C-alpha positions in Angstrom: 34.5 59.7 320.3 32.1 61.9 322.3 34.6 64.7 322.2 34.9 64.5 318.4 31.1 64.5 318.0 30.9 67.6 320.2 33.6 69.3 318.1 31.7 68.6 314.9 28.5 69.9 316.5 30.2 73.1 317.6 31.6 73.6 314.1 28.3 73.0 312.5 26.6 75.5 314.8 29.4 78.1 314.1 29.0 77.7 310.3 25.2 78.1 310.6 25.7 81.3 312.6 28.1 82.6 310.0 25.5 82.0 307.3 22.7 83.5 309.3 24.9 86.6 310.0 25.5 87.0 306.3 21.8 86.8 305.6 21.2 89.6 308.2 23.8 92.0 306.5 21.1 94.1 304.8 19.1 97.3 305.7 17.0 96.9 308.7 13.9 98.1 306.8 14.3 95.4 304.2 12.2 92.2 304.2 14.2 89.1 304.8 15.5 87.7 301.5 15.0 84.0 300.6 17.9 81.7 299.8 18.6 78.8 297.5 20.8 75.9 298.5 22.9 74.1 295.9 24.1 70.7 297.1 27.4 69.0 296.4 28.4 66.3 294.0 26.9 62.9 294.3 23.8 63.9 296.2 20.4 65.4 295.7 17.8 67.6 297.3 15.8 64.7 298.7 18.3 63.3 301.1 17.7 63.8 304.8 20.9 65.8 305.5 20.1 68.4 302.9 16.5 68.7 304.0 17.5 69.1 307.6 20.1 71.6 306.8 17.7 73.8 304.8 15.1 73.5 307.6 17.5 74.6 310.2 18.7 77.6 308.1 15.1 78.7 307.6 14.3 78.4 311.3 17.5 80.3 312.4 17.3 83.0 309.8 13.5 83.5 309.6 13.8 83.3 305.8 12.3 81.1 303.1 14.7 78.6 301.6 14.7 76.3 298.5 16.9 73.5 297.4 17.5 74.0 293.7 17.8 70.7 292.0 19.6 70.4 288.6 18.6 67.6 286.4 18.0 64.4 288.3 20.4 65.3 291.1 23.2 62.9 291.8 23.8 61.6 288.3 23.5 65.0 286.7 26.0 66.4 289.3 28.6 63.9 288.0 28.0 63.6 284.3 26.6 66.9 283.1 29.2 69.6 282.3 29.1 72.5 284.7 28.3 75.1 282.1 25.2 73.1 281.3 24.3 72.8 285.0 24.7 76.6 285.4 22.5 77.2 282.4 19.7 75.1 283.9 20.1 76.7 287.3 20.0 80.1 285.6 16.7 79.3 284.0 15.2 78.1 287.2 16.1 81.1 289.3 14.7 83.4 286.6 11.4 81.5 286.8 11.1 81.6 290.6 8.8 84.5 291.5 10.0 84.2 295.1 13.5 85.3 294.1 12.4 88.3 292.0 13.5 91.0 294.5 16.8 89.4 295.3 18.1 86.3 297.1 21.0 84.6 298.8 22.9 81.5 297.7 24.3 78.8 300.0 26.5 76.4 298.1 28.2 73.2 299.2 31.4 72.0 297.4 30.6 71.8 293.7 27.3 73.5 294.3 29.2 76.7 295.3 30.8 76.8 291.8 27.3 76.6 290.3 26.3 79.3 292.6 29.1 81.5 291.5 28.2 80.6 287.9 24.8 82.0 288.5 26.2 85.2 289.9 28.7 85.8 287.0 27.1 84.1 284.0 23.4 84.3 284.4 22.3 87.5 282.6 19.0 89.1 283.5 18.5 87.0 286.7 17.4 88.5 290.0 20.3 90.0 292.0 22.2 87.7 294.3 23.0 89.6 297.5 25.1 87.2 299.5 27.0 84.1 298.4 28.0 81.5 301.1 30.5 79.0 299.8 31.3 75.9 301.9 34.3 73.6 301.1 34.3 74.6 297.5 37.0 74.2 294.8 37.0 77.9 294.0 40.5 77.8 292.6 40.3 74.2 291.3 41.3 70.7 292.5 44.5 68.9 291.7 42.8 65.5 291.5 39.3 64.2 290.7 37.2 63.8 293.9 36.2 60.1 293.2 35.9 59.4 296.9 32.6 61.2 296.7 31.2 58.6 294.4 30.3 54.9 294.5 31.7 52.0 292.6 29.6 52.6 289.5 30.7 56.3 289.4 34.3 55.4 289.8 34.1 52.7 287.0 32.5 55.1 284.6 34.8 58.0 285.6 38.0 55.9 285.2 36.8 54.9 281.7 36.2 58.5 280.8 39.4 59.8 282.3 41.5 57.4 280.2 41.1 60.0 277.4 42.7 62.7 279.7 41.1 65.3 282.0 41.4 68.0 279.4 40.3 66.0 276.4 37.1 67.1 274.7 35.6 63.7 275.4 36.1 64.0 279.2 35.2 67.7 279.4 31.8 66.9 277.9 31.0 63.8 280.0 32.4 64.3 283.5 31.5 67.4 285.5 34.6 67.5 287.8 36.9 67.9 284.8 35.5 71.4 284.6 37.5 72.5 287.6 40.5 70.1 287.7 43.6 72.2 287.6 46.8 70.2 287.3 49.7 72.3 288.6 52.1 70.6 286.2 49.9 71.3 283.2 48.6 74.8 283.6 48.9 75.4 279.8 46.5 72.5 279.2 44.2 73.8 281.9 44.0 77.3 280.4 43.6 76.0 276.9 41.1 73.1 277.3 39.4 73.2 280.7 35.9 74.4 279.8 34.5 75.9 283.0 36.8 77.2 285.8 39.2 79.3 283.7 36.2 81.1 282.3 34.6 81.6 285.7 37.9 82.8 287.2 38.7 85.1 284.2 42.0 83.3 283.9 42.6 83.3 280.2 44.7 86.4 279.4 43.1 86.9 275.9 39.6 86.1 276.9 38.8 88.0 280.1 35.2 89.3 280.5 34.9 92.4 282.7 31.2 91.7 283.2 32.1 88.6 285.3 34.2 90.7 287.6 31.6 93.4 287.8 28.8 90.9 288.7 30.9 89.1 291.3 31.9 92.5 292.8 28.2 93.4 293.1 27.8 90.9 295.9 27.1 92.4 299.3 29.0 89.7 301.1 31.1 86.6 300.1 31.6 84.1 302.9 34.2 81.4 302.1 34.3 78.5 304.5 37.1 76.0 304.4 37.0 72.4 305.8 40.2 72.1 307.8 40.1 68.3 307.4 39.1 68.3 303.7 40.4 65.3 301.7 38.2 65.9 298.7 39.2 69.4 297.7 42.9 69.4 297.2 44.4 71.7 298.3 41.8 72.6 300.9 42.9 76.2 300.6 41.1 76.3 297.2 38.0 77.1 299.3 39.7 80.5 300.0 41.0 80.9 296.4 44.4 79.6 297.5 46.2 77.1 295.3 49.4 75.3 294.5 52.1 77.3 292.8 52.5 76.4 289.2 54.5 73.2 288.5 54.3 71.8 292.0 52.0 70.4 294.7 54.4 71.1 297.6 53.6 74.7 298.3 50.2 76.2 298.6 49.9 79.9 297.8 47.4 81.9 299.8 45.4 84.6 297.8 47.6 87.4 299.1 50.8 85.5 298.3 49.9 85.0 294.6 52.5 86.5 292.2 51.3 89.4 290.1 51.1 87.3 286.9 48.9 84.7 288.7 47.0 87.6 290.2 46.2 88.9 286.8 44.9 85.6 285.7 42.3 85.8 288.5 41.1 89.1 287.3 42.8 90.9 290.2 43.1 89.7 293.7 41.8 93.0 294.9 38.4 91.9 293.4 38.3 88.9 295.8 39.7 90.8 298.8 37.2 93.6 298.3 34.3 91.3 298.5 35.6 89.3 301.4 36.2 92.5 303.5 33.2 94.6 302.4 30.1 95.0 304.6 27.8 97.1 302.4 24.4 98.0 303.4 
């Protein structure tokens, strides 16, 4: 048991160092940029773990950090559509004077999608320099992450989901339906899923070059996958990998994605360029 605790500690320290390093990839004459933290589903800014995490990041990076709360936290994270959550987050970052000269985003799980939504969809906002994404469903999930919620959440969610993940009823009432991507129903996903196909520029007849341009403007993109993730399925979604269409047996890594699938993502070179770049 002690060995496992040590392993978790070392992993946590390593992740913190990655994030701090990303914060430091800026001209030496620049003042340290602040960061915002976007928590995952089913939690809020007031819980001890989130407060401690932000405190440690501030101490290690010598920067100012803020936990950006959307709505009332936990309940909003479950039951407000992600486009509405991004809209609220967008308004908040625009109003924060501390972020006016640029800032970094650290996102956990669903919070990382909101962070990317700010980068791509939030017009007129201060520039985001670095985006750190931890255990996030960047390419979607094959099943709803109900293990992150309690009994009440599961009861409500099961009731909503009876209408179908891509039904208008579910899309408007349950946030995770905005990024559920059923490998055996890609047509339904592209047609009726309201959030992720837009964010990933996946609809062939509705691609927006502005999203790609804004995402490409990031100085650094850090994608962290949880090797033991049981919530994000497949776990490789954290790196933009996903199941091949029609099956859950084989996971395609970003570089293995066929050209047609690559086009749906707006060009894999876009993602690879950001992952590899080290701009000053």
